[in-house]
C-alpha atoms as one frame of an Amber mdcrd trajectory, in Angstrom:
protein
  13.601-105.193 -93.517  12.759-105.340 -89.848  10.450-102.575 -88.692  11.567
-100.265 -85.919  10.082-101.208 -82.586  11.161 -99.339 -79.445  13.074 -96.652
 -81.286  10.406 -95.507 -83.686   8.810 -93.087 -81.245  11.922 -90.940 -81.179
  12.662 -90.580 -84.874  12.308 -87.301 -86.674  11.656 -85.020 -83.717  15.140
 -83.541 -83.401  17.684 -81.770 -85.612  14.901 -80.007 -87.463  14.819 -76.619
 -85.758  15.184 -73.544 -87.979  17.892 -72.204 -85.660  19.982 -75.276 -86.366
  19.822 -74.842 -90.123  19.969 -71.051 -90.387  23.686 -70.595 -89.698  25.482
 -67.447 -88.582  27.863 -65.024 -90.200  31.612 -65.122 -89.660  31.349 -61.865
 -87.728  28.816 -63.425 -85.360  31.014 -66.473 -84.759  33.684 -64.451 -82.946
  31.219 -63.507 -80.216  29.584 -66.916 -79.841  29.546 -68.485 -76.379  31.410
 -71.782 -75.998  29.441 -74.704 -77.434  27.767 -77.321 -75.309  29.180 -80.802
 -75.831  27.146 -83.995 -75.532  28.654 -87.484 -75.600  26.378 -90.464 -76.188
  28.256 -93.696 -75.570  27.071 -97.282 -75.842  28.652-100.409 -74.445  30.050
-103.398 -76.275  29.099-102.573 -79.834  30.985-102.108 -83.031  29.645-100.434
 -86.183  26.654-102.776 -86.513  24.349 -99.848 -87.315  22.182 -98.995 -90.285
  24.193 -95.861 -91.009  27.305 -98.046 -91.369  25.621-100.105 -94.054  24.421
-102.972 -91.867  21.114-104.063 -93.380  20.295-106.363 -90.459  20.464-103.477
 -87.971  17.466-101.390 -86.882  18.853 -98.120 -85.529  16.700 -95.238 -86.838
  17.801 -92.571 -84.384  21.509 -92.994 -84.978  20.859 -93.327 -88.695  19.061
 -89.975 -88.505  21.921 -88.453 -86.537  24.330 -89.675 -89.214  22.499 -87.633
 -91.862  23.457 -84.480 -89.909  26.923 -85.627 -88.823  30.359 -86.642 -90.016
  30.638 -90.436 -89.918  34.086 -91.791 -89.071  34.910 -95.084 -90.753  38.156
 -95.687 -88.872  37.815 -95.053 -85.153  39.537 -97.393 -82.668  38.848 -97.715
 -78.965  42.570 -98.503 -78.266  41.517-101.206 -75.787  38.982-103.959 -76.626
  37.343-104.028 -73.205  35.578-101.383 -71.125  37.861-100.512 -68.193  41.155
 -99.977 -70.107  39.221 -98.177 -72.853  37.813 -95.794 -70.223  41.268 -95.410
 -68.711  42.309 -94.077 -72.102  39.261 -91.834 -72.488  39.333 -90.114 -69.096
  43.110 -89.530 -69.108  43.761 -88.641 -72.739  46.675 -91.073 -72.470  47.317
 -94.582 -73.681  46.450 -96.922 -70.813  49.768 -98.674 -71.437  51.597 -95.510
 -70.337  49.772 -95.650 -67.002  50.049 -99.384 -66.325  46.265 -99.469 -66.706
  45.879-101.671 -69.788  45.048-104.645 -67.554  41.400-105.371 -66.774  40.650
-104.114 -63.239  44.213-102.919 -62.815  43.365-100.544 -59.961  46.514 -98.501
 -60.589  47.325 -95.445 -58.540  47.424 -92.088 -60.296  49.425 -88.965 -59.370
  47.441 -86.740 -57.011  47.757 -83.723 -59.312  46.808 -85.526 -62.512  44.354
 -83.644 -64.741  41.543 -85.636 -66.334  39.663 -84.075 -69.205  36.591 -83.093
 -67.081  38.977 -81.181 -64.810  40.291 -79.177 -67.764  36.742 -78.476 -68.963
  35.559 -77.380 -65.538  38.478 -74.975 -65.300  37.207 -73.487 -68.560  33.787
 -72.892 -67.018  31.919 -76.005 -68.120  29.326 -77.864 -66.082  30.422 -81.494
 -66.448  28.150 -84.471 -65.829  28.492 -88.216 -66.258  25.470 -90.518 -66.353
  26.683 -92.768 -65.063  29.377 -95.353 -65.785  32.878 -94.672 -64.487  34.999
 -97.875 -64.387  38.179 -95.911 -64.998  40.432 -98.735 -63.810  42.126 -96.564
 -61.180  42.434 -96.882 -57.429  40.676 -94.131 -55.504  37.967 -91.708 -56.596
  39.902 -88.793 -58.076  38.731 -89.464 -61.629  35.111 -89.782 -60.499  35.374
 -86.564 -58.496  36.585 -84.670 -61.565  32.915 -84.357 -62.582  30.414 -81.839
 -61.217  28.078 -84.786 -60.936  28.570 -88.475 -61.714  25.489 -90.571 -61.002
  22.369 -92.046 -62.519  20.692 -88.658 -62.053  23.438 -86.563 -63.666  22.062
 -84.431 -66.489  22.787 -81.189 -68.286  19.370 -80.022 -67.056  20.717 -79.944
 -63.500  23.035 -76.987 -63.992  21.970 -73.969 -61.939  22.894 -71.374 -64.545
  21.114 -72.195 -67.772  23.562 -70.113 -69.791  26.526 -72.099 -68.453  28.054
 -74.331 -71.154  27.862 -78.014 -70.352  29.744 -81.164 -71.151  27.480 -84.160
 -70.583  28.076 -87.892 -71.020  25.295 -90.475 -71.162  26.435 -94.113 -71.096
  23.993 -96.748 -72.322  24.580-100.237 -70.922  21.685-102.061 -72.595  24.034
-103.313 -75.333  26.564-104.752 -72.844  27.798-108.327 -73.252  25.719-109.431
 -70.261  22.506-108.392 -72.057  23.132-110.976 -74.773  22.685-113.763 -72.239
  19.380-112.916 -70.534  17.200-114.391 -73.257  14.100-112.516 -74.321  11.637
-112.867 -77.187  13.670-112.015 -80.237  12.680-109.300 -82.665  15.511-109.807
 -85.149  15.206-113.090 -87.040  18.121-115.314 -85.912  18.060-117.224 -89.195
  19.107-113.996 -90.924  21.812-113.060 -88.412  25.237-112.271 -89.926  27.775
-114.652 -88.351  31.497-113.984 -88.969  33.452-116.780 -90.599  35.536-117.425
 -87.479  32.459-118.458 -85.441  30.350-121.594 -85.986  27.120-120.739 -87.800
  24.772-122.697 -85.537  21.446-121.785 -83.841  22.867-120.692 -80.466  25.387
-118.400 -82.115  22.791-116.932 -84.447  20.493-116.349 -81.484  23.205-114.441
 -79.614  23.798-112.239 -82.644  20.063-111.603 -83.031  19.747-110.649 -79.381
  22.785-108.381 -79.722  21.073-106.544 -82.571  17.859-106.333 -80.512  19.865
-104.619 -77.778  21.329-102.186 -80.284  17.793-101.158 -81.246  17.006-100.527
 -77.588  20.218 -98.556 -77.222  19.283 -96.517 -80.275  15.999 -95.561 -78.609
  17.840 -94.366 -75.514  20.074 -92.172 -77.676  16.961 -90.776 -79.336  15.452
 -89.901 -75.977  18.408 -87.727 -74.956  18.522 -86.052 -78.360  14.823 -85.254
 -78.032  15.466 -83.674 -74.620  18.164 -81.565 -76.219  15.653 -80.371 -78.818
  12.968 -79.737 -76.209  15.360 -77.474 -74.301  16.211 -75.490 -77.418  19.852
 -76.616 -77.276  20.275 -78.495 -80.561  21.735 -75.512 -82.392  24.337 -74.880
 -79.678  25.460 -78.456 -78.866  28.193 -80.519 -80.485  27.246 -84.203 -80.331
  29.508 -87.243 -80.255  28.109 -90.754 -80.505  30.426 -93.771 -80.214  30.566
 -97.350 -78.921  33.068 -98.165 -76.174  34.767-101.054 -78.075  33.772-103.871
 -80.401  30.742-106.094 -79.935  30.290-108.157 -76.783  30.497-111.320 -78.856
  33.637-113.452 -78.412  36.722-112.541 -80.494  35.464-108.989 -80.706  35.444
-107.920 -77.062  38.779-108.553 -75.316  40.839-108.904 -78.512  42.731-106.054
 -80.224  41.742-107.077 -83.709  39.795-104.592 -85.770  36.709-106.569 -84.695
  37.443-105.698 -81.055  38.607-102.101 -81.545  36.596-100.656 -84.441  33.728
 -98.564 -83.102  31.061 -96.379 -84.692  31.681 -92.659 -84.259  29.387 -89.839
 -85.386  30.333 -86.194 -84.877  27.638 -83.524 -85.264  28.656 -79.857 -85.274
  25.814 -77.278 -85.504  26.028 -74.813 -88.342  26.849 -71.817 -86.183  29.884
 -73.623 -84.746  31.150 -74.853 -88.106  34.445 -73.009 -87.556  35.194 -75.624
 -84.875  34.462 -78.592 -87.151  37.192 -80.710 -88.762  38.389 -79.453 -92.121
  36.713 -82.354 -93.929  33.406 -81.882 -92.112  30.233 -82.250 -94.132  26.778
 -82.744 -92.698  25.956 -86.319 -93.653  29.514 -86.845 -94.827  32.053 -89.619
 -94.340  35.709 -89.404 -93.360  38.511 -91.965 -93.351  40.606 -89.916 -90.922
  42.147 -92.180 -88.276  41.017 -91.292 -84.743  40.949 -93.202 -81.477  39.888
 -92.918 -77.849  43.128 -91.283 -76.759  42.095 -88.341 -78.973  38.543 -87.903
 -77.640  39.284 -85.978 -74.437  41.819 -83.659 -76.108  39.272 -82.959 -78.862
  36.586 -82.012 -76.332  39.079 -79.687 -74.654  39.936 -78.142 -78.021  36.262
 -77.589 -78.900  35.738 -75.900 -75.526  38.667 -73.556 -76.037  40.334 -74.904
 -72.888  44.008 -75.577 -72.159  45.287 -79.044 -73.012  47.063 -80.756 -70.073
  50.685 -81.494 -70.932  50.327 -85.170 -69.983  47.775 -85.912 -72.686  49.054
 -87.940 -75.627  45.985 -87.682 -77.849  45.719 -85.417 -80.882  42.616 -83.195
 -81.208  40.798 -83.721 -84.507  38.510 -80.670 -84.235  38.529 -77.190 -82.716
  41.369 -74.652 -82.664  43.913 -77.266 -81.484  43.131 -79.555 -84.424  46.275
 -81.576 -85.158  47.650 -83.462 -88.119  45.927 -86.618 -89.272  47.428 -89.815
 -87.893  49.009 -92.491 -90.047  48.458 -95.276 -87.500  46.203 -96.220 -84.607
  47.293 -98.528 -81.778  45.575-101.155 -79.668  46.460-103.191 -76.608  45.427
-106.161 -74.514  46.950-106.802 -71.089  45.747-109.143 -68.360  42.143-109.896
 -69.230  40.321-110.644 -65.997  42.130-113.671 -64.554  44.200-114.399 -67.666
  47.678-112.878 -68.001  48.431-111.742 -71.542  50.188-109.063 -73.591  49.128
-108.204 -77.137  49.748-105.039 -79.147  48.263-104.047 -82.501  48.216-101.213
 -84.992  46.358-100.243 -88.141  46.887 -97.872 -91.027  43.194 -98.086 -91.823
  43.504-100.987 -94.239  46.005-103.365 -92.687  46.054-104.610 -89.092  49.299
-105.851 -87.523  49.219-107.805 -84.250  52.135-108.816 -82.019  51.638-111.538
 -79.405  54.062-111.493 -76.477  52.580-114.743 -75.110  52.430-116.851 -78.276
  52.688-120.031 -76.206  49.169-119.547 -74.828  45.896-120.236 -76.609  43.678
-117.329 -77.581  40.607-118.381 -75.606  42.005-119.469 -72.257  39.139-119.919
 -69.832  37.780-116.645 -68.440  34.829-117.117 -66.116  32.860-114.096 -67.335
  33.443-114.740 -71.051  32.386-118.366 -70.742  28.932-117.341 -69.546  28.077
-116.292 -73.107  26.268-119.120 -74.960  28.335-118.596 -78.108  31.568-119.179
 -76.184  30.259-122.361 -74.618  28.938-123.946 -77.818  32.064-122.860 -79.714
  34.294-124.694 -77.206  32.037-127.740 -77.124  32.176-128.022 -80.902  35.958
-127.680 -80.897  36.323-130.455 -78.334  34.073-132.630 -80.485  36.112-131.954
 -83.634  33.214-130.222 -85.371  34.937-126.984 -86.419  36.914-126.051 -89.505
  40.446-124.649 -89.316  39.335-120.998 -89.210  36.825-121.628 -86.411  39.314
-123.753 -84.455  42.017-121.094 -84.352  40.948-119.432 -81.086  41.372-122.710
 -79.177  44.995-123.093 -80.263  48.289-121.355 -79.489  48.978-118.077 -81.229
  51.551-117.146 -83.819  54.087-114.507 -82.866  52.675-112.063 -85.428  49.570
-111.550 -87.520  48.867-109.273 -90.483  45.461-108.812 -92.072  44.149-106.897
 -95.071  40.747-105.538 -94.016  39.843-104.730 -97.603  40.165-108.334 -98.767
  39.577-110.025 -95.400  37.261-108.020 -93.094  36.917-110.961 -90.669  40.712
-111.045 -90.144  41.223-114.760 -90.694  43.909-114.874 -93.414  47.289-114.202
 -91.792  49.631-112.597 -94.334  52.819-112.676 -92.256  54.416-115.355 -94.443
  53.260-113.827 -97.725  56.302-112.339 -99.557  54.013-109.869-101.326  53.302
-108.229 -97.968  56.827-108.281 -96.541  57.320-104.534 -96.864  53.987-103.781
 -95.193  54.810-106.215 -92.399  58.196-104.612 -91.746  56.747-101.104 -91.787
  53.944-101.850 -89.356  56.214-103.900 -87.128  58.548-100.897 -86.857  55.715
 -98.449 -86.254  54.318-100.507 -83.383  57.721-101.017 -81.803  58.531 -97.307
 -82.046  55.168 -96.396 -80.531  55.803 -98.673 -77.557  59.136 -96.969 -76.959
  57.942 -93.386 -77.412  54.889 -93.800 -75.149  56.658 -95.638 -72.293  54.662
 -98.845 -72.660  54.574-100.264 -69.152  53.342-103.579 -70.493  56.951-104.672
 -71.064  57.128-104.923 -67.266  54.994-107.774 -65.902  52.102-106.362 -63.902
  53.216-107.931 -60.626  56.785-106.704 -61.082  55.569-103.217 -61.989  53.767
-102.973 -58.653  56.706-104.477 -56.744  59.189-102.010 -58.211  56.917 -98.958
 -58.078  55.996 -99.597 -54.449  53.622 -96.892 -53.256  54.279 -94.641 -56.242
  51.769 -94.494 -59.116  53.289 -96.604 -61.913  53.172 -93.675 -64.349  55.066
 -91.470 -61.917  57.534 -94.230 -61.089  58.214 -94.919 -64.777  58.961 -91.258
 -65.466  61.441 -91.027 -62.587  62.935 -94.531 -62.692  65.749 -93.744 -65.110
  64.941 -96.924 -67.027  65.909 -97.062 -70.682  62.577 -97.695 -72.372  64.142
 -98.409 -75.740  66.119-101.177 -74.079  63.044-102.586 -72.328  60.952-102.669
 -75.498  63.848-104.122 -77.481  64.199-106.889 -74.900  60.502-107.749 -75.068
  60.574-107.939 -78.862  63.899-109.684 -79.214  63.341-112.247 -76.457  59.984
-113.315 -77.864  61.465-113.923 -81.323  62.978-117.064 -79.799  59.482-118.520
 -80.307  60.471-118.842 -83.969  64.256-119.292 -83.748  67.048-119.560 -81.169
  70.418-119.269 -82.836  73.708-119.082 -80.929  73.835-115.283 -80.952  70.318
-115.106 -79.517  71.235-117.678 -76.898  74.240-115.563 -75.893  72.048-112.465
 -75.615  69.572-114.302 -73.365  72.445-115.620 -71.252  73.634-112.035 -70.724
  70.132-110.971 -69.670  69.840-113.825 -67.180  73.048-112.644 -65.466  71.944
-108.990 -65.251  71.425-107.087 -61.995  68.032-105.929 -63.330  65.054-108.138
 -62.565  63.491-106.942 -65.832  66.470-108.174 -67.848  66.373-111.484 -66.007
  62.649-111.834 -66.612  62.968-111.382 -70.376  66.007-113.638 -70.416  63.972
-116.362 -68.725  60.997-115.705 -71.027  63.129-115.990 -74.126  64.665-119.293
 -73.035  61.290-120.694 -72.003  59.645-119.699 -75.290  62.422-121.450 -77.194
  61.798-124.588 -75.125  58.020-124.441 -75.635  58.044-123.524 -79.327  56.442
-125.941 -81.815  58.370-124.112 -84.553  61.761-125.556 -83.602  63.340-128.356
 -81.592  66.297-127.310 -79.467  69.317-129.507 -79.799  70.720-131.110 -76.657
  73.481-128.524 -76.220  71.147-125.512 -76.398  68.623-127.166 -74.115  71.307
-127.934 -71.547  72.483-124.305 -71.584  68.908-123.048 -71.232  68.146-125.286
 -68.256  71.422-124.381 -66.558  70.520-120.687 -66.833  66.924-121.153 -65.679
  67.534-123.305 -62.585  69.169-120.659 -60.322  66.608-118.036 -61.405  63.765
-120.383 -60.489  65.240-121.348 -57.136  66.541-118.110 -55.685  65.760-114.991
 -57.698  64.527-112.105 -55.561  61.703-111.402 -58.003  58.740-113.794 -57.772
  57.901-113.140 -61.427  61.394-114.150 -62.534  61.073-117.315 -60.423  57.745
-118.062 -62.099  59.061-117.463 -65.638  62.125-119.631 -65.059  60.107-122.377
 -63.396  57.962-122.742 -66.500  60.984-123.768 -68.573  62.099-126.282 -65.949
  58.576-127.635 -65.632  58.392-128.511 -69.312  61.913-129.681 -70.153  63.843
-130.184 -66.931  64.932-133.344 -65.200  62.535-135.099 -62.840  64.012-133.291
 -59.851  63.855-129.924 -61.663  60.223-130.531 -62.579  59.386-131.369 -58.986
  61.080-128.190 -57.799  59.291-126.108 -60.461  55.897-127.469 -59.404  56.622
-126.640 -55.780  57.728-123.093 -56.670  54.623-122.397 -58.757  52.278-123.711
 -56.057  54.013-121.532 -53.473  53.676-118.500 -55.740  49.987-119.345 -56.268
  49.369-118.691 -52.577  47.749-115.265 -52.698  48.785-114.570 -49.094  52.479
-114.925 -49.939  53.188-112.641 -52.894  49.799-111.094 -53.642  47.110-111.345
 -56.301  49.133-110.501 -59.394  51.824-113.095 -58.664  49.213-115.710 -57.723
  47.346-115.160 -61.009  50.603-115.496 -62.931  51.479-118.776 -61.233  47.986
-120.225 -61.657  48.044-119.344 -65.356  51.308-121.238 -65.738  49.978-124.219
 -63.823  46.901-124.333 -66.047  48.932-123.978 -69.248  50.874-127.167 -68.500
  48.672-129.382 -66.345  47.295-131.338 -69.319  50.540-131.484 -71.282  52.336
-132.947 -68.281  49.358-135.007 -67.093  49.793-133.123 -63.856  47.150-133.661
 -61.179  47.071-130.238 -59.538  44.125-130.798 -57.224  45.982-132.156 -54.170
  48.422-129.247 -54.299  45.866-126.469 -54.829  42.820-127.512 -52.816  43.974
-125.865 -49.571  45.260-122.611 -51.079  43.540-119.401 -49.919  41.257-117.791
 -52.493  40.860-114.190 -51.347  44.050-112.791 -49.877  44.530-109.288 -48.543
  43.878-105.972 -50.282  42.902-107.252 -53.749  42.906-104.857 -56.708  39.694
-102.879 -57.231  36.936-105.210 -58.520  39.464-108.010 -59.048  38.947-109.898
 -55.806  37.425-112.940 -57.554  40.125-113.618 -60.111  42.335-115.904 -58.008
  39.232-117.687 -56.766  37.981-118.133 -60.351  41.255-119.716 -61.414  41.392
-122.042 -58.429  37.781-123.149 -58.901  38.416-123.804 -62.586  41.579-125.809
 -61.944  40.034-127.833 -59.134  37.050-128.679 -61.321  39.160-130.180 -64.126
C-alpha cells in the first residue's frame, strides 16, 4: 500500500494525553465548563478515506482520529455542491426552505435571523471561521455572526484562554479545481478505483489519482490543527467533528443528489470527561448507522454547548442534552446549478435512494462551464459523441427518467434503476410519499421557479415572503408532482386538470399547467393524439403571448416551439430571445430562456447565432457571484 507522504509527520502526536484517557466522575461532570468544539471540514470529498475501508486512500491522521471517534456511515450533505450545502449548515434549515438551494442564489435573509454562530456567541463562545463562507446569501450578516472569519481566524486568538471556543477550519486543497492543476502523482493511476458509470480510461484514472493525492494533503492539514490542539493542552476538553462538505469533485458526484454526491465522511470525537454529551450509541472507535445530515450539524453544536436552539432551525440534534430521535430518512436537493436550471429532490433510508426529477426532459450533463474544465468531463463527453461508451456510461448524456430508485447494498454505484421492478413497488411508493410529504412540511420553495420566486417576493426575503404569503404549500407541491407525471402519461382527466391550472389567476398554477402540457408534448414515453395536442397548443398560445409572468411565457413557449404551427414556432422563438435579454427581465429569466433555447436548437435545427449575437451579457445587479452565468450560456450557444 502507498506510503504516507505529507501526512506522516503529524501522525501519533495527538489524542494520547493522560488527561484525555483518565475520565472524570459523574459528580465532577456537573461542574465541568462547557466543552470547546472544533470542526474540521474538507471540500469536495466523499468517504474515500482509509478509515472508511478505502484501501487506495492514504489518510493516516483521519484514520487515527477514527480510532478515538464515532464513525458515521450514513451522513448526507443535503446539497451536492458547496454553496447550498453551506446555506444548510449555517442556518440549520433546509436550503429549499430559504430559496437558497440554487448555486449562487444570493437570497436575502430576514434581518433578525439567527445563525448557529450567533446562538453560540450568546452562550459565551468565541466563534471563529477559517475561512470559507460562501453561504449563498446576499449581504454579510451570516459572515458577521462570527467573532472572526478570515484566513487568520483561530481558537488561539481568543483573549480569555478559559473562554470556550467554537472553531471551524475549512480545507480547500481537495476542491474540484485541485484535480485539474496536474502535478506529479503519488497515487498510482493504474490502481485508481473508477466507478462503473465513468469510462475507465487514462485521463479519468489520472483525475481519480490526483483526487486521492489531494485527500492525503488535506489529511495532513487536519493533522496540523489537531496537533495544535494537543500542544495547547485542549484535547481533553474539545469535541471534534470532521466531515467533507459533499461528495467528491468528480463528475456525477458533485452537483448530483445521488448518494455519490451527498454521502460524506463524518467522525465525531467526544473526550472522556464529556461523555455525558455523547450520543447514546457512542463508542470510541465505534461505528453508527444513525442517519444524520448537514441540517442537523448546527443544532447539534448548539446542543453540545448548552445553548438555546433558535425556533427557525429544522435540524435535529444528535448529541448533547437536546439529542432528538433518530431519523428514518435524509433528504437531498439540486436546484439551478450554475447556469443550468434544474430541480431534483432525493431521499434515503440508509439503504435505498429515491430520486425525483422535475425536469426529466433535460439531459443530466447539460454544459456547465466550470464542470467542463475537469478532464474527466471532457473525455467522457468526447467518448459519448464518438459512440465509445456502454449504456451505463452513456446515461448522463441523455434525458432523465421521472424517477429513480437504487439499492445501495446491491448497487453502490447507483446505476440499476429499480422503479419498474415489481419487487420494489412498495419501497418506491413509501419513499415517494416520504419525499413529497417532506417537501410540503418544510415549505420547499423549489416548486416556485427561481425567477418567479424573486418576482413575487419583491424586496422581501423569500423565506419571510413564503411564511406570510398565505400560499397553500400542499397545493403547490401537489401541482409540481402531478403536472410532471404527464411526462409518462396524459389521460383526459390529467388534461382537464392542466386546463384548469392554465386558466387560474395564480401565476404558479399557470406555470405548472404550462409545464405539464409541455412535458406531455416532449415526452418520448407517449405520443399525443391529434385531439390532445390541439387542446394543449390552444391552452399554451395565450400564455406564451400575453401572460404577465415571464416564466409562464417561457414555459408555454417551449411547447409551441416544439409542436406548434410554423407561425407559433416563429412567435415562440421571438419570445424566448426577448426573455434572454438580461436587461429586460433580469438574470434568472434570461438563464431560463437560454436553457430552453439550448435544449431545442439541435432538435429543431435552429440557428440561434443571428438572434443571440447582439444580446447583452452582463445586465444590472446580478446575483452574488453569478454575474458570468448569462455570459457563459451565450458564449456556449454562439460557439455551437
